[in-house]
C-alpha positions as CSV (number, residue, x, y, z in Angstrom):
1,M,1.8,42.3,30.1
2,N,-1.5,43.6,28.8
3,R,-4.3,42.2,30.9
4,C,-6.4,41.4,27.8
5,V,-3.6,39.3,26.4
6,I,-3.2,37.5,29.7
7,S,-7.0,36.7,29.7
8,I,-6.9,35.5,26.2
9,E,-3.9,33.3,26.7
10,S,-5.1,31.9,30.1
11,S,-8.5,31.0,28.5
12,M,-6.7,29.2,25.7
13,L,-4.7,27.2,28.3
14,C,-7.9,26.3,30.2
15,R,-9.6,25.1,27.0
16,S,-6.7,22.9,26.1
17,D,-6.2,19.3,27.3
18,L,-2.4,19.9,27.6
19,T,0.0,22.8,27.0
20,L,3.7,22.2,26.5
21,V,5.7,24.9,28.4
22,C,9.3,25.6,27.5
23,S,10.5,27.2,30.8
24,P,10.1,25.6,34.2
25,L,9.9,29.0,35.7
26,E,7.0,30.0,33.5
27,L,5.3,26.7,34.2
28,S,5.5,27.4,37.9
29,L,4.1,30.9,37.4
30,L,1.2,29.5,35.4
31,Q,0.4,27.2,38.3
32,S,0.9,29.6,41.2
33,R,-0.2,32.9,39.8
34,Y,-2.8,32.0,37.2
35,C,-4.1,28.8,38.8
36,I,-3.7,26.6,35.7
37,P,-4.2,23.0,36.8
38,S,-0.9,21.1,36.8
39,N,-2.3,18.2,34.8
40,K,-2.9,20.7,31.9
41,L,0.8,21.6,31.8
42,C,4.0,19.8,30.8
43,N,7.5,21.1,30.9
44,A,8.9,20.7,27.4
45,P,12.2,22.6,27.1
46,F,15.0,22.0,24.6
47,F,15.8,18.4,23.6
48,T,19.5,18.3,23.0
49,E,22.8,16.4,23.3
50,A,26.3,17.5,24.0
51,H,28.7,17.7,21.1
52,S,30.7,14.5,20.8
53,D,34.1,16.0,20.4
54,P,34.4,19.7,21.5
55,Q,37.6,21.6,20.7
56,H,40.3,21.8,23.3
57,E,40.4,25.0,25.3
58,S,43.9,25.9,24.0
59,R,42.7,26.1,20.4
60,R,39.8,28.4,21.2
61,T,40.2,32.2,20.9
62,H,38.1,35.3,20.8
63,F,34.5,36.1,21.9
64,M,31.3,35.5,19.9
65,T,27.7,36.4,20.2
66,I,24.7,35.1,18.2
67,G,21.1,35.8,17.7
68,N,18.4,36.6,15.1
69,W,18.6,40.3,14.4
70,K,14.9,40.6,14.0
71,H,14.4,39.7,17.7
72,P,14.4,43.0,19.7
73,P,16.2,41.7,22.8
74,N,19.0,40.4,20.5
75,R,19.4,43.8,18.8
76,D,19.4,45.6,22.2
77,G,22.0,43.2,23.5
78,V,24.3,43.7,20.5
79,Q,24.0,47.5,20.7
80,W,24.7,47.5,24.4
81,L,27.7,45.1,23.8
82,C,29.2,47.2,21.0
83,Q,28.6,50.6,22.5
84,S,29.2,50.1,26.2
85,L,30.8,46.7,27.0
86,W,33.2,45.8,24.2
87,P,35.4,49.0,24.4
88,A,36.0,48.2,28.1
89,I,36.7,44.5,27.4
90,R,39.0,45.4,24.6
91,R,41.1,47.8,26.8
92,Q,41.9,44.8,29.0
93,L,42.2,42.3,26.2
94,P,43.7,44.3,23.3
95,H,44.2,41.2,21.1
96,A,40.7,39.7,21.5
97,E,38.1,40.0,18.8
98,L,34.3,40.0,18.9
99,H,32.5,38.0,16.2
100,I,28.8,38.7,15.8
101,Y,26.5,36.0,14.2
102,G,22.8,36.0,13.4
103,A,20.3,35.9,10.7
104,H,19.0,39.1,8.9
105,M,22.0,41.1,9.8
106,S,22.0,43.4,6.8
107,G,21.4,47.1,6.9
108,A,21.6,48.7,10.4
109,A,23.5,45.7,11.9
110,Q,26.5,46.4,9.6
111,Q,27.2,49.7,11.5
112,H,28.7,47.5,14.3
113,H,31.3,46.0,11.9
114,K,34.5,47.8,13.0
115,P,37.6,45.7,12.4
116,A,39.9,48.4,13.8
117,A,38.1,47.9,17.1
118,G,38.1,44.1,16.8
119,V,34.4,43.8,16.0
120,Y,33.4,41.7,13.0
121,V,29.8,41.2,11.9
122,K,29.8,37.7,10.5
123,G,26.1,37.4,9.8
124,F,24.3,34.1,9.3
125,A,26.1,31.0,10.7
126,A,25.7,28.1,8.3
127,S,26.6,25.7,11.1
128,L,26.7,26.0,14.9
129,D,30.0,24.1,14.8
130,I,31.7,27.5,14.5
131,M,31.0,27.8,18.3
132,Q,33.8,25.3,18.9
133,Q,36.5,27.8,17.8
134,Y,35.6,30.5,20.4
135,R,36.6,30.9,24.0
136,V,33.5,32.7,25.4
137,C,30.0,33.3,24.2
138,L,28.6,36.7,25.3
139,A,24.8,37.0,25.8
140,P,24.3,40.5,27.3
141,L,20.5,40.3,27.4
142,R,18.7,43.1,29.3
143,Y,15.2,41.8,28.7
144,G,13.4,38.9,27.1
145,A,11.5,35.7,28.0
146,G,11.9,32.0,28.0
147,L,14.9,29.7,27.7
148,K,17.7,31.1,25.5
149,G,18.7,28.9,22.6
150,K,22.1,30.5,22.2
151,I,23.1,29.3,25.7
152,I,21.9,25.8,25.0
153,D,23.8,25.7,21.7
154,S,26.9,27.1,23.4
155,W,26.9,24.4,26.1
156,A,26.3,21.7,23.5
157,H,29.5,22.8,21.8
158,G,31.6,23.1,24.9
159,L,31.4,26.9,25.0
160,P,31.0,28.7,28.4
161,V,28.6,31.6,28.5
162,C,28.8,35.0,30.1
163,T,25.3,36.4,30.5
164,T,22.9,38.3,32.7
165,P,20.1,37.1,35.1
166,I,17.7,37.6,32.1
167,G,19.8,35.3,30.0
168,A,20.0,32.6,32.7
169,E,16.4,32.7,33.7
170,G,14.8,29.3,34.1
171,M,18.1,27.4,33.4
172,F,18.7,26.1,36.9
173,P,17.4,22.9,38.4
174,A,15.9,24.9,41.3
175,T,13.7,27.1,39.1
176,S,11.0,24.4,39.1
177,Q,9.4,26.4,41.9
178,T,8.4,30.0,42.0
179,P,9.7,32.0,45.0
180,E,7.2,34.0,47.1
181,G,7.1,37.6,46.1
182,F,8.0,37.0,42.5
183,P,7.3,40.2,40.5
184,D,3.8,40.4,39.0
185,T,3.1,40.6,35.3
186,Q,3.3,44.4,35.2
187,T,7.0,44.4,36.2
188,Y,8.0,40.9,35.2
189,R,10.8,41.1,32.6
190,S,10.3,44.9,32.1
191,P,13.7,46.6,31.5
192,G,15.1,48.5,34.5
193,S,12.8,47.4,37.3
194,F,13.1,43.7,36.7
195,L,16.7,43.0,37.8
196,Q,16.2,44.2,41.4
197,L,13.0,42.2,41.8
198,W,14.7,39.2,40.1
199,F,17.6,39.2,42.6
200,E,15.1,39.5,45.5
201,A,13.3,36.4,44.2
202,A,16.6,34.7,43.5
203,A,17.8,35.3,47.0
204,H,14.6,33.7,48.4
205,Q,15.0,30.8,46.1
206,Q,18.7,30.5,46.9
207,L,19.7,30.7,43.3
208,Q,22.7,32.6,44.4
209,G,23.9,29.4,45.9
210,Q,24.0,27.9,42.4
211,Y,26.4,30.5,41.2
212,E,29.1,27.9,41.3
213,T,27.1,25.2,39.4
214,W,26.4,27.1,36.2
215,G,28.1,26.8,32.8
216,G,29.6,30.2,32.9
217,L,28.9,33.5,34.8
218,W,25.4,35.0,34.9
219,T,25.0,37.4,37.9
220,S,26.2,40.7,36.3
221,D,23.4,43.3,36.5
222,N,25.4,46.3,35.1
223,A,28.0,47.1,32.5
224,D,31.0,47.1,34.8
225,A,30.1,43.7,36.3
226,F,29.5,42.2,32.9
227,V,32.9,43.4,31.6
228,Q,34.7,42.0,34.7
229,D,32.9,38.6,34.2
230,A,33.8,38.5,30.5
231,V,37.5,39.3,31.1
232,R,37.7,36.8,33.9
233,M,36.2,34.0,31.8
234,Y,38.5,34.8,28.9
235,R,41.7,34.7,31.0
236,A,40.7,31.7,33.1
237,E,42.3,28.3,32.5
238,E,41.2,25.8,35.2
239,D,37.9,27.6,35.8
240,W,37.2,27.6,32.0
241,H,37.3,23.8,32.0
242,T,35.0,23.7,35.1
243,W,32.5,26.0,33.3
244,Q,32.6,23.8,30.2
245,Q,31.9,20.6,32.2
246,R,29.1,22.3,34.1
247,G,27.5,23.2,30.8
248,F,27.6,19.6,29.8
249,E,26.2,18.5,33.2
250,L,23.3,21.0,32.9
251,L,22.5,19.7,29.4
252,R,22.3,16.1,30.7
253,K,20.3,17.1,33.8
254,L,17.8,19.6,32.3
255,Y,17.7,19.0,28.5
256,N,18.5,15.4,27.9
257,K,16.7,14.5,24.7
258,E,15.7,11.0,25.6
259,A,14.6,11.8,29.1
260,R,12.7,14.9,28.2
261,L,10.9,13.3,25.3
262,R,9.8,10.5,27.5
263,I,8.2,12.9,30.0
264,V,6.3,14.6,27.1
265,K,5.2,11.2,25.8
266,D,4.0,10.2,29.2
267,A,2.0,13.4,29.6
268,L,0.4,13.0,26.2
269,D,-0.5,9.3,26.9
270,A,-2.1,10.3,30.2
271,V,-4.3,12.9,28.4
272,L,-5.4,10.3,25.8
273,V,-6.3,7.7,28.5
274,E,-7.9,10.2,30.9
275,K,-9.3,12.7,28.4
276,E,-13.1,12.1,29.0
277,G,-12.8,12.0,32.8
278,R,-10.6,15.1,32.9
279,R,-13.0,17.0,30.6
280,K,-16.1,16.1,32.7
281,S,-14.5,17.4,35.9
282,D,-13.0,20.5,34.2
283,Y,-15.9,23.0,34.8
284,V,-13.9,26.1,33.9
285,G,-12.8,24.5,30.6
286,Q,-16.4,23.5,29.9
287,M,-17.6,27.1,30.4
288,L,-14.9,28.5,28.2
289,W,-15.6,25.9,25.5
290,L,-19.3,26.8,25.6
291,Q,-18.4,30.5,24.9
292,Q,-15.8,29.5,22.3
293,L,-18.2,27.3,20.4
294,R,-20.8,30.0,20.4
295,A,-18.2,32.4,19.0
296,T,-17.4,29.8,16.3
297,E,-21.1,29.4,15.6
298,Y,-21.6,33.1,14.9
299,F,-18.4,33.4,13.0
300,S,-19.5,30.5,10.7
301,R,-22.8,32.3,10.2
302,W,-20.9,35.5,9.2
303,I,-18.9,33.5,6.6
304,E,-22.0,31.9,5.2
305,L,-23.7,35.3,4.9
306,K,-20.6,36.8,3.3
307,E,-20.4,34.1,0.7
308,H,-24.1,34.3,0.0
309,H,-23.8,38.1,-0.7
310,A,-20.7,37.5,-2.8
311,S,-22.5,34.9,-5.0
312,K,-25.4,37.2,-5.5
313,I,-23.1,40.0,-6.6
314,G,-21.2,37.7,-8.9
315,S,-24.4,36.5,-10.6
316,A,-25.8,40.0,-11.1
């Protein structure tokens, strides 16, 4: 990431009383690598509930993938899926179909619509309930950041997910801590070099031990491994139910709406009660606010001068 952007964003965090952070992994990085005080951060991921009546496994068929086409990681994932992954999956599952959903899928996205190959571009999904008719959600993400909404939505509708380490990032109970030797911001999430570093960090953090506690399969770091995982998930019966239940369990453990909102409320209440004391002891924040206020002062003078000249021209 550009160092200038890092400096700007870090200064914004230090000037704030509280920042809500979606991913627990990113929260830990902010604390350990950028030294943001823990009382200025609160983990606020998705707030969700499991679907009340998911479709039975026997009534589910085909693969699906979903994502806004304007988001580059989603476009890259669909292109990789259609060009490299799906032909190999289809050879092993000749009757399976791939249905692609997402907003803004006109134009270039339509090139992937190939019914003869079992690929159907469905476009915008009016309701996420369509997820209940599918057997496996494919999320072949090769780069990106944060928690993946498509995975949360899939679990909420009882749909197991086949993804990559990028897709699963931050979606484990153990990712509340950052492992030593985690890649720095120059390599973090960069395509190509990231996966090797991620697995080194995952090994340190023993995430590999959580392989059997996730709502699907997530460790494939190349095309062949992803294809094997996708085919295995589609054919599985007993394991399929296990993955579905693990997805529900992770929703309850990590994204329970009532519990997570309570944590956010407690953090906001603490800020309101302790605001003055925190600000007085926050010397870094005070320095940054001093600069910020001076910048605002000069910006306001510029606006005043601009309006003054505009009024003179208008009256001339």
